[in-house]
N, C-alpha and C positions, 0 to 999 in steps of 0.2 A: 387512668389502670385498671384493669382487670379488676375490681374488688375479691379479695378472700376471707377467708372464716377461719379462725382459732379453736381447734379444742386440745384436751388433756384427756387423755388414758393411763393408765398403763403398765407398763411393759416390765415385764421381770422384775418386778418390784418398784420400778423406776415412776418417778411421776414424768412422760414424754408429753411432749409440746406437737404437735400436729397444726401443720398447715395446710387449708386446702382452697383449689379455684376449680370455678367451673362447676357442671350439673350432676348431682347425683343420678346415678343408673349411668352416664357416660361414658364411653370409652377409659380405663383406664393407664394414667402413667402415674409412674413411682417415681419421685425420686429425689436420691439424696445428695447430699452437700459434700465437702470435705471440711479439712482440716483447719480448725481455727472460721469455722462457717456457719451461717443458718438455713433454716430452711426457705425463708422470706431471701433469699439470696437470688432464685427462679423466678421470681418476678418479671424482670425484663422478657427470656424469653415465653412467660404463660402469657404477656402483652398482645405479641406478635405472632400466637399460635393462630390459625383460620380455621379450624374445626371443632369441633360438637368435644372438648375432652371433659376429664373430670383427672386431676391434677393432684397428686396427694405429696406431700414433702415434710418432713419429722423435722426437729431438729436432734441430734444425733446425742448419747448421751454425755453429758458435759459440757453441752455447746447452746445456743443459745438460751430457750426459757424450761428448755429440760433439768431433771433435775439428776443433780452429779455424782456421780458413783463413792460406796463407797469404799475407804480402802487410799490407797496413796499412787495404784498405777491402773491403766490403763491398759485393758488386753484386746489385740485386734480381735477373738473370736466372742468377743460379747458383742461386739458389730452384727454377727453374722448370727446370732443365738436373736437381738433386738428384734434384725429384721426380720427372719424368719414370722416371730411369735405378730410384726408389724402387720406383715402381707398374710397371716391366720386372718387376722381380725379384719380389714377390709378388701380382700379374697378369698373367701377359704372356698370356693369352687369352682375355681379358672385360675389359669396364669395370668404374669400379669408386664405388660410393655414399663421396663425398669429402669431406669439410667441414673449415673453414677456422675458423681465431678470429683475426679484428685482423689485424694482418699475414700471418697465417696466411691471412686471407678474401680477403686482396687477391690475395696467391700463388694459389690456387688458382681465383678468380674470370677470372685473368690464365689457368690454364693451359686453361679448359673450355674457351676461346676458340681457343684454338691447337693444343690436340687435343680435339676435341668429342668426335672415338670416343673417345676411353679415359674417360670421364665418360657413368656413369650419371642419376646424379641428383645436385644440387650444391649444399651446406649453407652459406651463410655468411653466422656468427656477427660480426655489427659492421667486416666489413672494407669500409668507407668507401670509401678510399682519400683521397688527400692533396690538400691543395689545390690549382687549377689554377694554374700558372706561365705564364708568357710572352718567347717567348725572348729577351727583351731584356733578362733575369733574369740571363740564363745568365751574362758577364764576370764578376759581382760574387758569383753561386754557385759557377763554379769558384773562384775569390778564394778566398772562404772554405774550401773543401776544403782547399788549398794551404794557410793559415795551418792548416790542422784537425793537417794532414799535422806539423808539427812541434812540438806537443804531447801530453802523455802524458794520459788523463783513466782518471786509479783510479778507482776500482769501490770506496765505502764497504765496509767489515770489523765483523762483529759480531761480539761476546763470546761468544757462545752460541746455541744454536736456540731458545732461546724469545725472544732478541734479530732474529733475525732473524724469525720468528711475528711478534712483535708490530710493524715493518717492513714484515713484507704484509700486514696491521689497520691499518697507519694510510694506507696505499695506501686500501685496499680495505675499512671500516670495517667493511661488513656480513657479512666473513669470519668463521667462527664460529672456536671457540677449538681444536673437532677440526679441523679442515677447515685453522688455518693450522700445526698442530705438525705435520699429516701434510706440505703442502707443505714446510715448513721444509729439510727434511734432503734435497727434491727438489732445491730451488732453490737450495742451497748445500753448501759445503764446507767443510772442515778445512782452512790452509794451516801450514805447519812449524813457525810461531809462535801455536800454538794457537787462533787467528781464522777466523772463518767467513770463505768470502770469495763472493758469486755467484758461480750458473755463466754465466754472457756476457760475455763477448771484449769487453773497454773498447770493442775500435774500431765496435763496435754504435753506441756514441752520439753517434759522430762524423758529421757531416754526407758522404754522396756527393757527385761530381762531378758529376753528370748532373740536370736537374727531371724533374719530376715531366709527364709530358705527357698529362694526361688522356680527351685524342681519340684516341689511339696505346689510351688503355688500353679506353674507349668503341670501338674497332676490335674488340677482344676480346669485351668482351660481348657485342655483337652474333653474333658465331660461334656463341655457345655456343649449342649444340641438346639440353640434357640441362636437364630441369629442374630449377626452382630454389628452395631456401626459401630469404626474405630475413629473419634477424633482430636487431631491432632494442631493447635498454634501455631502459624508462623513463627510469631516471639514467643514460642514460650522459653520459660526458662528451667524446665524438669531437666534439662541435660546438665543441672548441675548433683544432681542423687544420682546421677547414670554414672558420671566420666566423660571424659574428652568427649565434646559431641561424634566426633565422627568413628570414635568405638561405641557410643551408646546407640546413635544411630543403628548402627549393624546385630545392636545386643536384644532393643523395641524391634526389631525385621525378625528378628530369630524367634522374641516372642510370641508374634502375634502368626509364625507359622507354626503355634498351637492352636490356633483356633482354627476352627473345620469349617465354617463358612463366614468371614469376617468382608466389608463393604468398608474400602479408608477412606478418608478423608482429611485435606486440611485446612483450615478457616483462614482465611487470609488475616491482613492488618489485625488479629489480634492478639496476646500474651496467654498466659495461664488460663487468667479470670474470661472466657471465652465468652463465656454465659454473662459476662456483662458489657463484654467490647463489642460483639457482633451478634448478639441475642436477632432480629431478624432472619439474618443469614441462616444459625444454627436451626430456629425453629423451619423455618424451610424444609433443610435439609432434615430434619427428625421426622417432621408428619410423613415426606417425602418415603421414609423406610419405615413408618408403618404404617 
């Protein structure tokens, strides 16, 4: 495996963990992970990169080794603020190659429209977005958020790293034993009772108060000036978030129509965690695009 190093920086008041691979001063690829994941998740793609790159992958607030946010709700715009601060820290003088998976793909898609001058090329791995909402859903949605504030949402613990690895493979049956064993100690840590806890703030599992406003997101996508590589997985389960597959396919294609320069690709024999399932093929696709 390509060796990595960790560092901690302060990002908007939070102690933030950042993982690095490759040579300082080499062309930069900034990679951001999805929901309930960590920066180390990109290890397998990095292992298959053929070129000379400096890859930087942070843990988002409340995930991995990054400090949890104060309060009881995670607001999506905070991820944009964190990303902006991190890019100012690591690449203050020039645009970056920016890659995001799932939730991270949604974040980088918004960011590239808000700060188009900061992005050289954009790679979105399965960052479809959420189902469109209507204003009249707001009262019930706010009520759900208020109800959630009264409840605790503990995360399950596991007796061993082997059990954590087995849990990862239950979610993704394509994940090999070797890769699951690598991810388990990055994805969890032992608590005082000797049980392994997932490194994610349980507050992430609660509904936020703000509806997903798809046309606002599309306005940001329309403002992206960087070339975009859009990658989907053949066996993704992300349709569950968007509705029946045929209807969801039409909506995804509609959203892609807001991108000025987009190259699309379908990753065969891969599920939503395509960077775990087909890292070699994905690495070739990424390098060809960059």
